[in-house]
C-alpha positions as CSV (number, residue, x, y, z in Angstrom):
1,M,-119.4,188.6,190.4
2,F,-121.2,187.2,187.7
3,Y,-121.3,183.5,188.8
4,H,-122.1,184.6,192.2
5,R,-125.1,186.5,190.8
6,C,-126.0,183.1,189.4
7,V,-125.8,181.3,192.3
8,V,-128.6,183.9,194.0
9,A,-130.2,183.2,190.9
10,N,-131.1,179.8,191.4
11,Q,-134.4,178.4,193.6
12,R,-132.7,175.5,194.1
13,Y,-130.2,176.9,197.0
14,Q,-131.9,179.2,198.6
15,A,-133.0,177.5,201.6
16,Q,-129.3,176.7,202.4
17,L,-128.0,180.4,200.7
18,V,-129.6,181.7,204.0
19,L,-127.7,179.7,206.6
20,P,-124.9,181.6,207.4
21,E,-122.3,178.9,207.3
22,I,-123.2,179.1,203.7
23,G,-124.6,182.1,202.0
24,I,-122.7,182.9,198.6
25,D,-119.6,182.3,199.0
26,G,-120.2,178.8,200.8
27,Q,-122.2,177.8,197.7
28,A,-119.5,178.8,195.4
29,K,-116.9,176.6,197.3
30,L,-119.7,173.5,197.3
31,A,-119.8,174.5,193.1
32,A,-116.5,174.3,192.9
33,A,-115.5,170.9,194.8
34,K,-114.8,167.7,193.7
35,V,-115.7,164.6,195.7
36,L,-114.4,161.2,195.1
37,C,-116.8,158.4,196.7
38,V,-115.3,155.3,197.1
39,G,-118.0,152.5,197.2
40,C,-121.5,153.0,195.8
41,G,-123.3,150.9,198.4
42,G,-126.1,151.8,201.1
43,L,-124.0,154.6,202.8
44,A,-123.4,156.3,199.1
45,A,-127.2,155.6,198.7
46,S,-127.9,158.0,201.5
47,V,-124.6,160.4,201.4
48,L,-124.4,161.3,198.3
49,P,-128.2,162.1,197.4
50,Y,-127.4,165.2,200.0
51,L,-124.5,166.2,198.5
52,V,-126.0,166.7,195.1
53,A,-128.7,168.2,196.5
54,A,-126.3,170.5,198.1
55,G,-125.0,171.6,194.9
56,V,-121.6,169.7,195.2
57,G,-119.9,170.8,191.8
58,E,-118.4,167.3,190.6
59,I,-118.4,163.5,192.4
60,M,-116.8,160.5,190.9
61,L,-118.2,157.3,191.7
62,L,-116.0,154.3,192.1
63,D,-117.4,150.7,192.7
64,D,-117.1,147.7,190.4
65,D,-119.9,145.6,192.0
66,I,-123.3,144.7,190.6
67,I,-127.2,145.6,192.3
68,S,-128.3,142.0,194.4
69,L,-131.3,141.1,195.8
70,S,-130.0,141.4,199.4
71,N,-128.4,145.2,198.9
72,L,-132.5,146.5,198.8
73,N,-132.7,146.7,202.5
74,R,-130.5,149.7,202.7
75,Q,-129.3,150.4,199.3
76,I,-132.8,152.3,198.8
77,L,-131.8,154.0,195.2
78,F,-131.7,150.8,193.5
79,T,-134.6,148.9,192.6
80,E,-135.6,145.2,191.4
81,Q,-135.8,146.1,187.7
82,Q,-132.2,146.8,188.2
83,L,-131.1,143.7,189.4
84,G,-127.2,142.9,187.8
85,E,-126.7,146.4,186.8
86,Y,-123.4,147.9,187.7
87,K,-124.1,150.1,191.1
88,A,-122.1,153.1,189.9
89,K,-123.7,153.5,186.4
90,V,-127.3,153.0,188.0
91,L,-126.1,155.2,190.7
92,A,-124.9,158.1,188.5
93,A,-128.1,158.3,186.7
94,R,-130.0,158.3,189.5
95,L,-128.2,161.2,191.2
96,T,-127.7,163.2,187.6
97,Q,-131.8,163.5,187.5
98,Q,-131.8,164.1,191.0
99,N,-129.4,167.4,189.9
100,P,-128.2,168.0,186.6
101,T,-126.4,170.6,187.2
102,V,-123.7,168.4,189.2
103,Q,-121.1,166.6,187.4
104,I,-121.4,163.0,188.0
105,N,-118.6,160.7,187.0
106,W,-118.5,156.8,187.4
107,D,-115.7,154.0,186.8
108,L,-115.8,150.5,187.8
109,S,-112.3,150.3,188.9
110,R,-111.4,149.2,192.4
111,F,-109.5,151.5,194.8
112,N,-106.4,149.9,196.5
113,L,-103.4,150.7,197.6
114,E,-101.8,150.5,193.9
115,T,-104.3,152.8,191.8
116,G,-105.2,154.8,194.3
117,L,-102.7,157.9,194.7
118,P,-103.1,159.3,191.3
119,I,-107.1,159.2,191.8
120,V,-107.2,160.3,194.9
121,A,-104.7,163.4,193.9
122,G,-107.5,165.1,191.8
123,Y,-110.0,165.5,194.2
124,D,-110.8,167.9,197.1
125,L,-112.2,165.1,199.5
126,V,-112.9,161.4,199.2
127,L,-116.0,159.6,201.0
128,D,-115.3,156.2,202.3
129,C,-118.5,154.1,201.3
130,S,-116.8,151.4,201.7
131,D,-117.5,148.1,203.7
132,D,-113.9,146.6,204.1
133,Y,-111.0,147.2,206.2
134,A,-108.4,146.9,203.1
135,T,-110.0,149.4,201.2
136,K,-110.2,151.9,204.0
137,L,-106.8,151.5,204.6
138,A,-106.1,152.4,201.4
139,I,-108.1,155.4,201.5
140,N,-106.1,156.4,204.5
141,F,-102.6,155.7,203.0
142,C,-103.4,157.9,199.9
143,C,-104.9,160.8,201.7
144,A,-102.5,160.8,204.5
145,R,-99.8,161.1,201.8
146,L,-101.7,164.1,199.5
147,A,-103.1,165.6,202.9
148,K,-106.5,165.4,201.7
149,P,-109.1,165.0,203.8
150,W,-111.6,162.0,204.1
151,V,-114.8,160.9,205.9
152,Y,-114.3,157.6,207.0
153,A,-117.8,155.3,208.1
154,S,-118.9,152.0,208.9
155,V,-122.1,150.3,209.7
156,L,-123.0,146.7,210.7
157,G,-125.8,145.8,213.0
158,W,-127.3,148.1,214.6
159,D,-124.1,150.0,215.0
160,G,-122.1,152.7,213.1
161,Q,-119.3,154.9,213.1
162,V,-118.3,158.1,211.5
163,A,-115.3,160.4,211.6
164,L,-113.7,163.3,209.7
165,F,-109.9,163.2,209.4
166,S,-108.8,166.5,208.2
167,L,-104.7,165.5,207.4
168,Q,-103.8,168.9,207.0
169,N,-100.7,168.4,208.7
170,R,-98.8,165.3,210.1
171,E,-99.6,166.5,213.9
172,Q,-103.5,165.5,213.3
173,P,-104.7,162.0,213.5
174,C,-105.1,159.5,210.7
175,Y,-107.3,156.2,210.8
176,K,-104.4,154.0,211.3
177,C,-103.5,156.4,214.6
178,W,-106.9,155.2,215.6
179,Q,-107.3,151.6,213.9
180,I,-104.1,150.4,215.1
181,K,-105.0,146.5,214.2
182,A,-107.0,144.9,211.3
183,P,-110.4,143.9,212.9
184,Q,-109.7,141.1,214.1
185,A,-113.2,139.4,212.2
186,T,-113.8,140.5,208.8
187,A,-117.8,140.4,209.2
188,S,-119.7,141.2,206.3
189,C,-123.6,142.8,206.1
190,S,-124.6,139.4,205.0
191,V,-123.1,137.6,207.6
192,S,-124.0,139.9,210.7
193,G,-126.9,141.5,209.5
194,V,-127.7,145.7,208.8
195,L,-130.3,147.7,209.5
196,G,-131.3,150.0,206.5
197,A,-131.9,152.9,208.8
198,A,-128.8,152.9,210.5
199,V,-127.2,152.8,207.4
200,N,-128.9,156.0,206.5
201,I,-128.1,157.7,210.1
202,V,-124.6,157.0,209.7
203,G,-124.7,158.3,206.0
204,S,-126.3,161.7,206.9
205,Y,-123.8,162.4,209.4
206,Q,-121.3,161.8,207.0
207,A,-122.9,163.9,204.6
208,S,-122.7,166.8,207.3
209,L,-118.9,166.3,208.1
210,A,-118.4,166.4,204.1
211,L,-120.0,169.6,203.7
212,Q,-118.5,171.1,206.5
213,A,-115.2,170.1,205.0
214,L,-115.7,171.5,201.8
215,L,-116.8,174.7,203.5
216,G,-113.5,174.8,205.2
217,N,-114.9,174.3,209.0
218,F,-113.2,171.1,210.4
219,A,-114.2,171.9,213.7
220,Q,-115.7,168.7,213.9
221,A,-112.6,167.2,212.6
222,N,-110.5,164.0,213.9
223,R,-113.4,162.9,216.1
224,L,-115.0,159.2,216.3
225,F,-118.3,159.5,216.4
226,I,-120.4,155.8,217.3
227,F,-124.2,155.5,217.0
228,D,-126.4,152.2,218.2
229,L,-129.5,152.5,216.8
230,W,-131.1,150.2,219.2
231,T,-130.7,151.6,222.2
232,L,-130.1,155.4,220.5
233,E,-127.1,155.7,222.7
234,Q,-124.4,157.8,221.0
235,Q,-120.7,158.6,222.1
236,Q,-118.1,160.6,220.8
237,F,-114.2,160.4,221.3
238,E,-111.4,162.8,219.9
239,L,-108.9,161.3,218.3
240,A,-104.9,161.7,219.1
241,K,-102.1,161.2,216.7
242,R,-100.0,157.9,217.5
243,Q,-96.1,158.8,217.3
244,D,-95.2,155.7,216.0
245,C,-97.9,155.4,213.1
246,V,-96.3,154.6,210.0
247,F,-98.5,157.6,207.9
248,H,-96.1,160.4,209.9
249,G,-92.7,161.6,209.5
250,D,-90.7,162.3,206.4
251,N,-88.7,159.6,206.2
252,L,-90.5,156.5,206.8
253,I,-87.0,154.4,206.6
254,H,-85.4,156.2,210.0
255,E,-88.4,155.1,211.2
256,W,-88.3,151.5,210.1
257,T,-84.7,150.9,210.0
258,Q,-84.9,147.4,212.3
259,P,-87.4,146.0,209.9
260,L,-85.4,146.3,206.5
261,L,-83.3,143.6,205.3
262,N,-80.9,143.7,202.3
263,W,-81.2,140.8,199.1
264,A,-78.1,139.2,200.5
265,Q,-79.6,138.4,204.2
266,L,-82.0,136.1,202.9
267,A,-79.9,133.3,202.6
268,N,-79.6,133.6,206.3
269,L,-83.1,133.4,207.5
270,A,-85.2,129.8,208.2
271,N,-88.6,129.1,207.2
272,I,-89.1,132.5,204.9
273,R,-91.8,133.5,202.8
274,L,-90.8,135.8,200.2
275,I,-93.8,137.9,199.1
276,D,-94.3,140.0,196.2
277,I,-97.5,142.7,196.4
278,R,-96.8,144.7,193.4
279,T,-99.8,144.1,190.7
280,L,-100.2,140.6,189.2
281,A,-99.3,142.9,186.1
282,E,-95.7,143.6,187.3
283,W,-95.3,140.2,189.1
284,E,-96.4,138.8,185.4
285,R,-93.3,141.0,183.9
286,G,-90.8,139.7,186.3
287,H,-90.2,138.7,190.0
288,L,-87.5,137.5,192.3
289,P,-86.7,133.7,192.8
290,A,-88.7,132.0,194.9
291,A,-91.0,134.6,195.4
292,E,-95.3,134.2,195.8
293,H,-97.6,136.9,194.5
294,I,-100.1,138.0,197.1
295,T,-101.6,141.3,196.7
296,I,-101.4,143.8,199.9
297,G,-105.2,144.1,200.2
298,R,-105.5,140.3,200.7
299,L,-102.6,140.2,202.3
300,I,-103.8,142.4,204.6
301,A,-107.3,141.5,205.2
302,Q,-106.3,137.7,205.3
303,A,-102.8,137.6,207.2
304,P,-104.3,135.1,209.9
305,Q,-105.3,132.6,207.6
306,L,-102.2,133.3,205.4
307,F,-99.4,133.0,207.5
308,T,-97.9,131.3,210.8
309,L,-96.4,132.9,214.1
310,E,-93.4,130.2,212.7
311,Q,-92.3,132.0,209.3
312,T,-90.6,134.4,208.4
313,L,-92.1,136.9,205.9
314,V,-89.9,139.2,203.5
315,I,-92.4,141.3,201.6
316,Y,-91.4,143.6,198.8
317,C,-92.7,146.2,196.0
318,N,-90.7,148.0,193.5
319,Q,-89.0,150.1,195.7
320,Q,-90.6,149.9,199.5
321,S,-93.3,152.4,200.5
322,L,-95.9,149.7,200.2
323,S,-94.0,147.0,201.7
324,L,-93.4,149.2,204.8
325,L,-97.3,149.4,205.2
326,A,-97.7,145.6,204.9
327,V,-95.1,145.2,207.4
328,E,-96.6,147.6,209.9
329,N,-100.0,145.4,209.8
330,L,-98.4,142.4,210.1
331,R,-95.9,142.9,212.9
332,H,-99.1,144.5,215.1
333,L,-100.3,140.9,214.4
334,G,-97.6,139.4,216.1
335,L,-96.0,138.5,212.4
336,Q,-92.1,138.3,212.0
337,A,-92.4,140.6,208.9
338,F,-89.6,142.3,207.0
339,V,-89.1,144.9,204.1
340,L,-87.2,144.2,201.1
341,N,-84.5,147.4,201.6
342,G,-85.0,148.9,198.2
343,G,-87.5,146.6,196.6
344,Y,-87.8,144.5,193.4
345,Q,-85.5,147.3,191.8
346,A,-82.7,146.9,194.4
347,A,-83.0,143.2,195.0
348,I,-82.5,142.9,191.0
349,Q,-79.5,144.9,190.8
350,Q,-77.9,142.6,193.6
351,I,-78.7,139.6,191.6
352,Q,-77.0,140.8,188.4
353,Q,-74.5,141.9,190.3
354,Q,-73.7,138.3,191.9
355,Q,-73.5,137.0,188.6
């Protein structure tokens, strides 16, 4: 084919074309691939140059953060002259300069559960280069629903973790099967510290797993790789599907019959807090009486600070899919949490019928 001849003629990829795992057909797969990268910090600075150098066809960078001086020990593609500029914009320019044949797009949107599904739908693979639990949970939610593979990574101090979740069917484990509860502490790189070399090594593993997935090889999928860069010890664990994971099964309502409450039942509850987890724009257009607005990302990340064991929490969204996810996390923390059956729309109909 003409396309294959063009690939072979391109001396840029000759060194990897001779690898039996890639070859001409594999290079064509990479050239046709579309990758979404969530986060443009240290991990992105480590993984993306290898994907760009390998000839991945299209990459979308998603991050709304700006470059600060404290980033530079690990975010090695940025300089002091770029302080205050948007990471996504600067990184896109740097990667385009590295390989102009790769299409690099960037956006300042923040990835979350409300916006993620339509974004993920347009890509073949998602790279998790974020540094917070709520974002990783959102990536997992969207990829599980759309059967899209994603590569998880995390680095703190001298320690790193990486895993490829293939999610090709519902019998395979997802991030939530392993990370059942939210991390007890929301430690950040600025508080707990991070070694730049640790970020680079984890990013290299992340790049390798991403390229394998794009080539159709999932032999290393569904394994958690753990690194201690102080002792140079490495471990790996097989991840297994958790039977009660909320991301598995065709009918979440049947799995979650117990936590469902109708609007009329709320009158019988004591010490109740009614939480609206829809977007701020949806909340401003209309919300239920006595409700308070808390985004799902904040609810998941800050639940221990926001709620007490004595409170009865009732969560609602437009229908109930996101509420199920929120309630699962709250219940794993020992909180009394329930889903408002049918969400906002169903409750409004019930209120109108009572009038």
